[in-house]
C-alpha positions in Angstrom: -116.1 -44.8 129.0 -113.7 -46.6 129.2 -111.9 -45.4 131.8 -107.9 -47.4 131.5 -107.3 -49.3 135.3 -103.8 -49.9 135.6 -102.1 -53.3 136.7 -102.7 -55.1 140.0 -98.1 -54.5 141.0 -98.6 -50.2 140.0 -101.9 -50.5 141.9 -100.4 -52.4 145.2 -97.6 -49.3 145.4 -100.0 -46.7 145.0 -101.8 -49.4 148.1 -105.3 -49.1 145.7 -108.7 -51.4 146.3 -108.1 -54.7 145.3 -111.4 -54.5 143.9 -111.4 -51.7 142.3 -108.3 -50.7 141.8 -109.5 -46.8 141.8 -110.3 -46.4 145.4 -107.6 -45.8 148.3 -107.2 -48.5 150.7 -105.1 -45.8 153.5 -107.6 -41.9 154.4 -103.6 -40.2 154.3 -101.7 -40.8 151.3 -98.6 -39.6 153.8 -97.1 -42.0 156.6 -96.9 -38.8 157.9 -98.5 -37.7 161.1 -96.3 -41.4 162.3 -99.6 -41.9 164.6 -102.1 -41.8 161.6 -100.6 -43.8 159.2 -102.3 -46.5 159.8 -106.2 -45.3 159.6 -108.0 -47.0 156.9 -111.7 -46.4 155.8 -113.8 -49.1 157.0 -114.8 -50.2 153.5 -113.2 -48.9 149.6 -114.7 -45.4 148.8 -115.0 -46.4 145.2 -116.6 -50.0 145.2 -117.4 -50.5 148.6 -115.3 -53.4 149.0 -114.5 -54.0 153.1 -110.8 -53.9 153.7 -110.9 -55.8 157.1 -112.0 -59.3 156.2 -112.4 -60.5 159.7 -111.7 -60.0 163.1 -108.0 -59.9 163.7 -107.4 -60.1 159.7 -104.7 -57.9 160.0 -102.1 -59.8 162.1 -101.3 -62.2 159.0 -99.8 -59.4 158.0 -96.4 -59.4 160.0 -95.5 -62.6 158.1 -95.4 -60.3 155.3 -93.5 -57.8 156.6 -91.7 -60.4 157.8 -90.7 -62.2 154.9 -89.9 -58.3 153.6 -87.6 -57.6 155.5 -85.8 -60.8 155.7 -85.4 -59.8 151.9 -84.0 -56.5 152.2 -81.4 -57.9 154.6 -80.5 -60.4 152.6 -79.9 -57.9 149.7 -78.2 -55.3 151.9 -76.1 -58.2 152.5 -75.3 -58.8 149.3 -74.5 -55.1 148.0 -72.4 -54.6 151.1 -70.6 -58.1 149.8 -69.7 -56.6 146.6 -69.4 -53.2 147.4 -67.0 -53.1 150.8 -66.7 -57.1 152.0 -67.4 -58.8 155.3 -65.0 -59.0 157.4 -63.8 -59.8 161.4 -61.0 -57.7 161.3 -61.6 -54.3 160.4 -65.5 -54.7 161.9 -67.3 -54.6 158.6 -69.6 -57.0 160.0 -70.6 -54.9 163.0 -71.1 -51.8 159.8 -73.0 -54.1 158.4 -75.7 -54.1 160.9 -75.4 -51.2 162.0 -76.5 -50.0 158.7 -78.7 -52.9 158.1 -81.0 -51.6 161.8 -80.5 -48.6 160.5 -82.3 -48.7 156.8 -85.3 -50.9 158.4 -85.9 -48.8 161.3 -86.2 -45.7 158.5 -88.8 -48.5 156.0 -90.7 -49.4 158.8 -93.8 -47.1 158.4 -94.0 -48.3 154.4 -93.4 -52.1 155.1 -96.1 -51.9 157.5 -98.4 -50.3 154.7 -97.4 -52.7 152.3 -97.9 -55.1 154.2 -101.3 -54.9 154.7 -101.7 -54.1 150.6 -100.4 -57.0 149.6 -101.8 -59.0 152.3 -105.7 -58.2 151.5 -104.3 -59.0 148.3 -104.1 -61.9 148.7 -107.9 -62.7 149.3 -109.4 -60.0 147.6 -109.7 -60.6 143.7 -109.9 -58.0 141.0 -113.4 -57.1 139.9 -113.7 -55.9 136.4 -117.3 -54.7 136.8 -116.9 -52.8 140.5 -113.4 -50.7 138.4 -116.4 -49.4 135.6 -118.9 -48.6 137.8 -118.8 -44.5 138.1 -117.6 -42.9 141.8 
């Protein structure tokens, strides 16, 4: 049984358990319905890794989400500057602000989910033995 386990980055993008890289971290693969987008099982269905390591553990994801948002804003600002440019005379600053707020609002559900994944990957390391277990 030589099953290929995906690497760390691929597992994070697919929102898989940080311990085994096989079990899903979220009960719904999609962000819809929005009311259930953050629903997670208590433990990984494959290896049994506990997701909420301690009470209030997920509060730290705000820092991850903030960092990702700042990175997106910087990337958008550079792209906007290269394509259109910033000027007070033609109100391009306000156009940029509108575009930036719209894009961040659209990406917010995804940013919330991926922030949890990244945060958990910081604290839980991969265990090759758990990925070899049968489901």
